[in-house]
C-alpha positions as CSV (number, residue, x, y, z in Angstrom):
1,M,-0.1,0.0,0.0
2,I,1.4,3.4,-0.8
3,F,0.4,6.4,1.7
4,V,0.1,10.1,-0.1
5,L,1.2,12.8,2.2
6,G,0.0,16.1,1.0
7,A,-2.8,14.6,-1.2
8,T,-4.8,17.4,-1.8
9,G,-2.1,19.6,-2.8
10,K,-1.2,20.2,-6.4
11,V,0.8,17.3,-6.8
12,G,-1.5,15.0,-4.4
13,R,-4.4,15.7,-6.5
14,A,-3.0,14.6,-9.5
15,L,-0.9,11.7,-8.1
16,V,-3.6,9.8,-5.9
17,P,-5.5,9.0,-9.2
18,A,-2.4,8.2,-11.1
19,L,-1.6,6.0,-8.7
20,L,-5.1,4.2,-8.6
21,D,-5.1,3.9,-12.4
22,A,-1.5,2.1,-12.3
23,G,-3.3,-0.8,-10.3
24,A,-1.8,0.9,-6.4
25,A,-3.6,0.6,-3.5
26,V,-3.6,3.9,-2.3
27,R,-3.9,5.5,1.4
28,A,-4.5,9.4,1.3
29,L,-4.0,11.9,3.9
30,T,-6.1,14.8,4.6
31,R,-6.9,17.3,7.3
32,D,-10.5,18.0,5.9
33,P,-12.6,14.8,4.3
34,A,-15.3,17.1,3.5
35,R,-13.5,19.2,1.4
36,A,-11.2,17.0,-0.2
37,R,-12.7,15.6,-2.9
38,I,-10.3,12.8,-3.0
39,D,-10.6,9.8,-5.8
40,P,-13.2,7.3,-4.2
41,R,-10.9,4.5,-4.7
42,A,-8.4,5.7,-2.1
43,E,-8.6,5.2,1.4
44,V,-8.8,8.2,2.9
45,V,-7.5,9.1,6.4
46,H,-8.4,12.1,8.3
47,A,-5.3,13.3,10.4
48,D,-3.3,16.5,11.0
49,L,0.6,15.0,11.0
50,D,1.4,18.0,14.2
51,T,-0.4,16.0,16.3
52,A,-1.1,12.3,15.0
53,D,0.4,9.5,16.4
54,L,2.8,8.6,13.3
55,P,3.9,5.3,13.7
56,A,0.0,4.4,13.9
57,L,-0.9,6.5,10.9
58,L,1.9,5.0,8.9
59,D,1.6,1.6,9.9
60,G,0.6,-1.0,7.2
61,A,1.9,1.4,4.7
62,E,5.0,0.2,2.4
63,R,5.8,3.1,0.6
64,V,5.0,6.8,1.4
65,F,4.8,10.1,-0.7
66,V,6.6,12.5,1.5
67,L,4.8,16.2,1.4
68,T,4.1,18.0,4.0
69,Q,2.3,21.5,4.2
70,G,4.8,24.4,4.6
71,H,7.6,22.1,3.7
72,S,8.5,21.8,7.4
73,A,11.9,20.2,7.6
74,D,10.8,19.1,11.5
75,R,7.6,17.4,10.1
76,E,9.3,15.7,7.3
77,T,11.9,14.4,9.3
78,A,9.5,13.4,11.9
79,V,7.5,11.2,9.2
80,A,10.8,9.8,8.1
81,H,11.5,8.3,11.3
82,A,8.1,7.1,12.0
83,A,8.0,5.4,8.8
84,A,11.3,3.6,9.3
85,R,10.2,2.4,12.9
86,V,7.0,0.7,11.3
87,G,8.8,-1.1,8.3
88,V,8.1,1.1,5.2
89,T,10.5,0.1,2.4
90,H,10.5,3.0,0.7
91,L,10.1,7.2,0.6
92,V,9.7,9.3,-2.3
93,K,10.3,13.0,-1.0
94,L,9.0,15.6,-3.0
95,S,11.5,18.7,-3.2
96,T,12.5,21.5,-5.3
97,T,15.3,22.2,-8.1
98,G,17.0,25.2,-5.5
99,V,18.3,22.3,-3.7
100,H,20.0,21.3,-7.0
101,F,21.6,24.4,-7.6
102,G,22.5,25.1,-3.8
103,Q,19.9,28.1,-2.9
104,T,20.1,29.4,0.4
105,D,16.8,30.8,0.6
106,P,14.3,29.5,3.8
107,I,12.2,27.5,1.7
108,T,15.1,25.6,-0.6
109,R,16.8,25.3,2.9
110,A,13.8,23.1,4.3
111,H,13.6,21.0,1.6
112,A,17.2,20.3,1.8
113,E,16.9,19.3,5.6
114,A,14.0,17.4,5.0
115,E,16.2,15.6,2.0
116,Q,18.9,14.6,4.2
117,A,16.4,13.2,7.1
118,V,15.0,11.2,4.2
119,R,18.2,9.7,2.9
120,E,19.6,8.8,6.9
121,A,16.3,7.7,7.9
122,G,16.8,3.9,6.7
123,P,14.3,3.0,4.1
124,A,15.0,3.0,0.2
125,W,14.2,6.9,-1.1
126,T,14.3,8.6,-4.0
127,I,14.1,12.4,-4.1
128,L,12.2,14.4,-6.8
129,R,13.0,18.1,-7.4
130,P,10.4,20.2,-9.7
131,G,11.0,23.5,-10.8
132,A,8.2,25.9,-11.1
133,F,4.8,24.4,-11.6
134,M,2.4,25.5,-14.4
135,D,-0.3,25.6,-11.9
136,N,1.0,28.7,-10.6
137,R,-0.3,30.6,-13.2
138,F,-4.0,30.2,-11.6
139,A,-2.9,33.1,-9.4
140,W,-3.2,35.1,-12.8
141,R,-7.2,34.5,-12.1
142,D,-8.3,37.6,-10.3
143,S,-6.7,40.2,-12.6
144,I,-7.6,38.5,-15.6
145,R,-11.4,38.3,-14.5
146,D,-11.6,41.9,-13.1
147,E,-9.2,43.9,-15.5
148,N,-8.0,41.2,-18.4
149,A,-4.8,42.0,-17.5
150,V,-1.6,40.1,-15.8
151,Y,0.7,41.8,-13.4
152,V,4.0,40.4,-12.9
153,P,7.3,41.6,-10.8
154,E,9.8,43.2,-12.9
155,G,12.3,40.8,-13.9
156,D,10.4,38.0,-13.5
157,P,12.8,35.4,-15.1
158,A,12.0,33.0,-18.1
159,S,11.0,29.7,-16.7
160,A,11.1,25.9,-17.6
161,L,7.6,25.7,-16.0
162,V,6.7,21.9,-15.3
163,H,2.7,20.4,-15.4
164,V,2.2,18.7,-12.2
165,R,0.5,15.5,-14.0
166,D,4.2,15.2,-15.1
167,I,5.3,15.3,-11.8
168,A,2.9,13.1,-10.8
169,A,3.7,10.6,-13.6
170,V,7.2,10.4,-12.6
171,A,6.3,9.9,-8.6
172,T,3.9,6.8,-9.6
173,L,7.0,5.4,-11.8
174,T,9.2,5.5,-8.6
175,L,6.8,4.8,-6.2
176,T,5.5,1.3,-8.2
177,T,8.4,0.1,-10.1
178,S,12.3,-0.6,-9.0
179,G,15.4,0.8,-10.0
180,H,14.8,4.4,-8.5
181,E,16.1,3.6,-5.3
182,G,18.8,5.9,-4.1
183,A,18.3,8.3,-7.2
184,T,17.4,12.2,-7.0
185,Y,15.5,13.8,-10.4
186,E,15.1,17.1,-11.3
187,L,12.0,17.9,-13.3
188,T,11.3,20.6,-15.4
189,G,9.1,21.5,-18.6
190,G,10.8,21.1,-22.0
191,E,11.0,24.8,-22.8
192,A,11.8,27.9,-21.0
193,L,9.3,30.5,-21.7
194,T,9.3,34.6,-20.7
195,T,6.5,35.5,-18.9
196,E,5.3,37.8,-21.4
197,Q,5.6,34.7,-24.1
198,Q,3.4,32.6,-21.5
199,V,0.8,35.5,-21.4
200,E,0.9,35.7,-25.4
201,I,0.1,31.5,-25.1
202,L,-3.0,32.2,-22.7
203,A,-4.2,35.4,-24.6
204,E,-4.2,33.4,-28.1
205,A,-6.0,30.4,-26.3
206,L,-8.5,32.6,-25.0
207,G,-8.7,34.5,-28.1
208,R,-8.8,38.0,-26.6
209,P,-5.7,40.1,-26.0
210,V,-4.6,40.1,-22.5
211,K,-2.7,42.7,-21.0
212,Y,0.8,42.2,-19.9
213,V,2.0,44.5,-17.0
214,E,5.4,44.6,-15.0
215,E,5.1,46.1,-11.8
216,P,7.7,46.8,-8.9
217,L,8.1,44.1,-6.2
218,S,6.9,46.2,-3.5
219,A,3.7,46.6,-5.7
220,A,3.8,42.9,-6.0
221,R,4.3,42.1,-2.5
222,D,1.0,44.3,-1.4
223,R,-1.0,42.4,-4.2
224,M,-0.2,39.0,-2.8
225,M,-0.9,39.8,0.8
226,R,-3.7,42.2,-0.3
227,K,-5.5,39.9,-2.9
228,Y,-4.2,36.2,-2.1
229,G,-4.2,36.6,1.8
230,W,-0.8,35.4,2.2
231,P,0.9,36.5,5.3
232,A,3.9,38.5,5.1
233,E,6.3,35.7,6.1
234,A,5.1,33.6,3.3
235,V,5.2,36.4,0.5
236,D,8.8,37.1,2.1
237,G,9.9,33.6,1.7
238,F,8.6,33.2,-1.9
239,F,10.1,36.1,-3.1
240,A,13.7,35.3,-1.5
241,L,13.1,32.2,-3.5
242,K,12.6,33.5,-6.8
243,R,15.6,36.0,-6.1
244,E,17.8,33.0,-6.0
245,S,16.3,30.8,-8.6
246,A,15.7,33.9,-11.1
247,E,19.2,33.0,-13.0
248,R,18.8,29.3,-13.0
249,E,14.7,29.0,-13.9
250,H,15.3,28.7,-17.4
251,V,17.5,25.3,-17.3
252,V,15.8,22.4,-18.6
253,F,16.6,19.2,-17.4
254,D,15.6,16.1,-20.0
255,T,14.6,13.8,-16.7
256,V,10.9,13.8,-17.4
257,E,11.2,12.5,-21.1
258,R,14.1,9.9,-20.0
259,L,11.9,8.4,-17.5
260,L,8.5,8.7,-19.1
261,G,9.5,8.1,-22.5
262,R,7.8,10.9,-24.1
263,P,8.2,14.8,-23.9
264,P,7.1,17.0,-21.1
265,R,3.6,18.5,-21.8
266,T,3.8,22.2,-22.8
267,F,2.6,25.2,-21.4
268,A,0.3,25.7,-24.3
269,E,-1.1,22.2,-23.5
270,W,-1.9,22.9,-19.7
271,V,-3.6,26.3,-20.9
272,G,-5.8,24.1,-23.2
273,E,-6.7,22.3,-20.5
274,N,-7.5,25.2,-18.0
275,T,-8.9,28.3,-20.3
276,A,-12.4,27.8,-18.5
277,A,-10.6,29.2,-15.3
278,F,-9.5,32.6,-16.8
279,P,-12.8,34.2,-17.6
280,Y,-13.2,38.1,-18.2
281,H,-15.9,39.8,-16.5
282,Y,-16.2,42.9,-18.5
283,R,-17.4,46.0,-16.2
284,G,-18.1,48.8,-19.0
């Protein structure tokens, strides 16, 4: 049985059905079963990792997908140690490409510490290090709906965005087949696009022009706190990550194609799947 932590996150939502389709028995963790909308084929477990008896929670699992809210190194270390105690044989940890590049921002440091804990816990391990997610572009929905515009921080870098279903496909492979023990995989899309190019692709799919607006970092920070409700600490951590990754987000790794035997999904494909998420409510 495979236990998926973070089952309702961006990757977890894609991973659970992918594992089930591959014939795996899946246990999915959520803190709110009523709102989770987890694939009904999975066994759903209601628990909070901060208060749960972790050995009891993980008992019976053979493999565990390790991803926790806030990327807490302490929480993921506790999970890794509890997994070792109950005989879990394989841990697959979702990390970030920032670790590969040696970044020192708080988010990357937490992932690096958790990676080390997973490696040292005892069970076999695999580390997945994706770059920026295409799903992050859902953050544009409100400004497109209200103003038909996309606001980006000045100097926003070109990025080899990766589709979460490609991350889930690689995770499924590593959780259901042998030969990936002790491996670390960097995961990106197959092309680096500037943010302006991404907006052009979206506009073409929507069939209307979309305004592209660069704004100072201070305005972008205020927007994230005011419109998205992010706490200041989370916003500052995000911008610290972006500052350190800016010179590297364009780097393309061939891992997805090498492991899956097909090219990564493109941003244009992602846009085609999600055009309905970007309506414009004209207020003329």
